[in-house]
C-alpha positions in Angstrom: -7.1 93.2 38.9 -4.2 95.2 40.4 -0.7 93.9 39.0 0.3 92.3 42.2 -2.7 90.2 42.9 -2.4 89.2 38.6 1.4 88.2 39.2 0.1 86.3 42.3 -3.0 84.7 40.8 -0.6 83.7 37.8 1.7 81.7 40.0 -1.3 80.2 41.5 -2.6 78.9 38.3 0.4 77.3 37.3 0.4 75.4 40.5 -3.4 74.3 39.8 -2.3 72.8 36.7 1.0 70.9 38.4 -1.6 69.8 41.1 -4.2 68.8 38.7 -2.2 66.3 36.8 -1.9 64.3 39.7 -5.5 64.7 41.1 -6.4 63.5 37.5 -4.1 60.1 38.3 -6.1 59.7 41.6 -9.6 60.5 40.3 -10.1 56.9 38.1 -9.5 55.0 41.8 -12.0 57.4 43.5 -14.6 57.3 41.0 -14.2 53.3 40.4 -17.1 52.1 42.5 -20.4 53.8 41.5 -21.9 53.3 44.9 -18.3 55.5 46.2 -19.3 58.0 43.4 -23.2 58.0 44.1 -22.6 59.1 48.1 -19.9 61.3 46.6 -22.7 63.0 44.7 -25.0 63.1 47.5 -23.0 65.0 49.5 -22.2 67.6 47.1 -26.4 67.9 46.3 -26.8 67.8 50.4 -24.4 70.4 50.6 -25.5 72.8 47.5 -29.1 72.6 48.8 -27.9 74.1 51.8 -25.4 76.8 50.8 -26.9 77.6 47.1 -27.6 81.2 48.0 -24.2 81.6 49.7 -22.4 79.9 46.9 -23.7 81.9 44.0 -23.4 85.2 46.2 -19.7 84.3 46.6 -19.0 83.1 43.0 -20.6 86.6 41.8 -18.1 88.6 43.3 -15.6 87.6 40.9 -18.2 89.5 38.2 -18.2 86.8 35.6 -20.1 84.1 34.9 -17.0 81.8 33.8 -13.9 81.4 36.1 -10.8 80.4 36.4 -10.3 76.6 38.0 -8.2 78.3 40.1 -10.4 81.0 41.2 -13.1 78.7 41.5 -11.0 76.2 43.9 -9.9 79.5 46.2 -13.6 80.2 46.4 -14.5 76.7 47.4 -11.7 76.7 50.0 -13.1 79.9 51.4 -16.5 78.8 51.8 -15.1 76.3 53.8 -16.9 73.5 52.1 -16.3 70.0 53.6 -14.6 68.3 50.5 -10.6 67.7 50.5 -8.4 69.0 47.8 -8.9 65.8 45.4 -13.0 66.3 45.8 -12.6 69.7 44.9 -11.0 68.8 41.9 -13.2 66.2 40.8 -16.2 68.8 41.2 -14.1 71.0 38.9 -14.0 68.1 36.2 -17.5 67.6 36.5 -18.6 71.0 35.8 -15.8 71.2 33.1 -15.5 67.7 31.6 -12.9 68.8 28.9 -10.7 70.2 31.1 -10.5 73.7 29.5 -9.6 75.5 33.1 -13.0 77.6 32.5 -15.5 77.0 35.1 -19.3 77.9 34.8 -20.0 78.0 38.7 -23.8 78.1 38.1 -23.5 74.8 36.5 -22.5 72.9 39.3 -25.7 71.7 40.3 -26.5 70.1 36.5 -22.8 69.0 36.4 -22.7 66.9 39.1 -25.9 64.9 37.9 -24.8 64.6 34.1 -21.3 63.2 35.8 -23.5 60.7 37.9 -25.7 59.9 34.5 -22.5 59.4 32.3 -21.0 57.0 35.1 -23.9 54.9 35.3 -24.0 54.9 31.3 -20.3 54.0 31.0 -20.7 51.0 34.1 -23.9 49.5 33.0 -24.2 46.2 32.0 -27.3 45.3 29.9 -27.1 41.3 31.1 -27.3 42.6 34.9 -30.7 43.6 36.1 -30.1 46.4 39.2 -32.2 46.2 41.8 -30.7 48.9 43.9 -31.8 51.8 41.6 -35.4 52.5 42.4 -37.2 54.8 39.8 -38.6 57.1 42.7 -37.2 60.6 41.8 -38.4 63.7 40.3 -37.4 67.1 39.3 -39.8 69.1 40.7 -40.5 73.0 39.7 -42.4 74.6 42.7 -44.8 77.7 41.4 -47.8 79.7 42.8 -50.4 78.8 40.4 -52.1 82.2 40.1 -49.3 84.7 39.8 -45.6 85.4 41.2 -45.3 88.0 43.5 -43.4 90.8 42.4 -41.6 91.6 45.2 -39.8 88.0 45.5 -39.2 84.6 43.3 -41.2 82.1 44.2 -41.0 79.4 41.5 -37.5 77.0 41.8 -36.7 73.5 41.5 -35.8 70.7 43.7 -35.0 67.0 43.2 -37.5 65.4 45.3 -38.3 61.2 46.1 -41.7 59.6 46.4 -40.9 59.5 50.1 -41.4 63.0 50.3 -44.5 63.9 52.6 -46.7 67.0 52.4 -44.9 68.3 55.9 -41.4 68.0 54.1 -42.7 69.8 51.1 -43.7 72.4 53.0 -40.2 72.7 54.9 -38.4 73.0 51.3 -40.8 75.7 50.0 -40.0 77.6 53.4 -36.5 77.2 52.9 -36.4 78.0 49.4 -38.6 81.2 49.7 -37.9 82.4 53.4 -39.5 86.0 52.4 -43.0 84.1 52.2 -45.0 86.2 55.3 -46.6 83.1 56.6 -45.9 79.4 57.4 -49.3 78.1 57.0 -48.4 76.8 53.5 -50.9 74.0 51.4 -49.0 72.1 48.1 -51.2 70.3 45.7 -50.5 68.6 42.3 -53.0 70.2 40.0 -53.7 74.0 39.9 -57.2 73.5 38.5 -58.1 71.2 41.5 -56.9 72.5 44.7 -59.2 71.0 47.0 -59.1 67.5 45.3 -55.3 67.3 45.1 -54.0 69.0 48.1 -51.0 67.2 49.7 -51.4 66.3 53.2 -49.2 66.2 56.3 -48.1 62.7 56.4 -49.2 61.9 52.7 -46.1 60.8 50.4 -46.1 61.5 46.6 -46.0 58.1 46.1 -49.5 58.1 46.6 -50.4 60.3 44.2 -50.0 59.6 39.8 -46.7 60.1 39.3 -44.0 57.9 38.0 -40.5 58.4 39.2 -37.3 57.8 37.2 -33.8 57.2 38.5 -31.8 59.9 40.5 -29.6 60.7 37.6 -32.4 60.9 35.3 -35.6 62.3 37.5 -39.0 62.5 35.9 -39.9 66.2 35.8 -43.4 67.1 37.3 -45.1 70.3 38.5 -45.8 71.0 42.3 -47.8 74.2 43.2 -48.0 76.0 46.7 -49.8 79.1 47.9 -50.1 80.4 51.6 -53.2 81.2 53.5 -53.6 82.6 56.8 -56.4 79.9 57.5 -55.6 76.5 59.5 -54.6 73.7 57.0 -54.2 69.9 57.9 -50.5 69.7 59.4 -50.6 69.4 63.3 -47.2 71.8 63.0 -49.6 74.5 61.4 -52.2 74.3 64.2 -49.6 75.1 66.6 -50.7 78.7 68.3 -47.2 80.3 67.1 -48.7 80.7 63.6 -52.0 82.6 64.4 -51.5 84.2 67.7 -52.4 82.6 71.5 -56.0 81.4 72.0 -57.0 84.3 74.3 -55.8 86.8 71.7 -57.9 85.2 68.9 -60.7 85.1 71.0 -60.3 88.9 72.1 -59.8 89.7 68.3 -63.0 87.9 67.5 -65.2 89.6 70.0 -67.8 92.1 68.3 -67.4 95.8 69.2 -70.5 96.8 71.6 -71.9 100.2 70.2 
């Protein structure tokens, strides 16, 4: 880093420490109610799922896996995230609970859910039955059962609920793996029983033999997917855009006369 830039960064880091002391005091009241904290974590989760690639690419410009708190906050500001300065500070504390000032930015997603789990444990009263925390969450690993293509990464993890339908899972796969050569995707629960375990368009995960967990400690499951050029059950996939216009298909299917 050029000397002038380093000098500016050092000044900013002093201001970050000064602001941090104020924000640390405000954190307590902001995080007091578990429902409000849950909503905050959901907002981060939603933003991260939509911006994961942009976030990681931007942070990687620093050329380091661990950056300073000041650098992290500057990057967050440049990414134009929807979080206030106090909320950005809380996110830093989620990733760096010891307040070391060093942020391992790739652990943002892990950090927010660990922080929520710790909050649940700290606030939990064993004498009160909490009926508002349904055990319906899964940390699903999505993968192609046969092999992963060399030219693209197709295995990924995502937090999903038992209310996810087959259509919603397909949309999630398309978002996470945009390089797939077709929109006709099938999702199933067992690699060796493709036909019997296909998750149809309107079927929910709740209809399958999975037992969920709370959002802060979801049950880990595997889901499999593959792409096909044939028709699958989902009405969206039956539209002509996926397979060409009917007259084109008809023309292509006619045998050539010798």
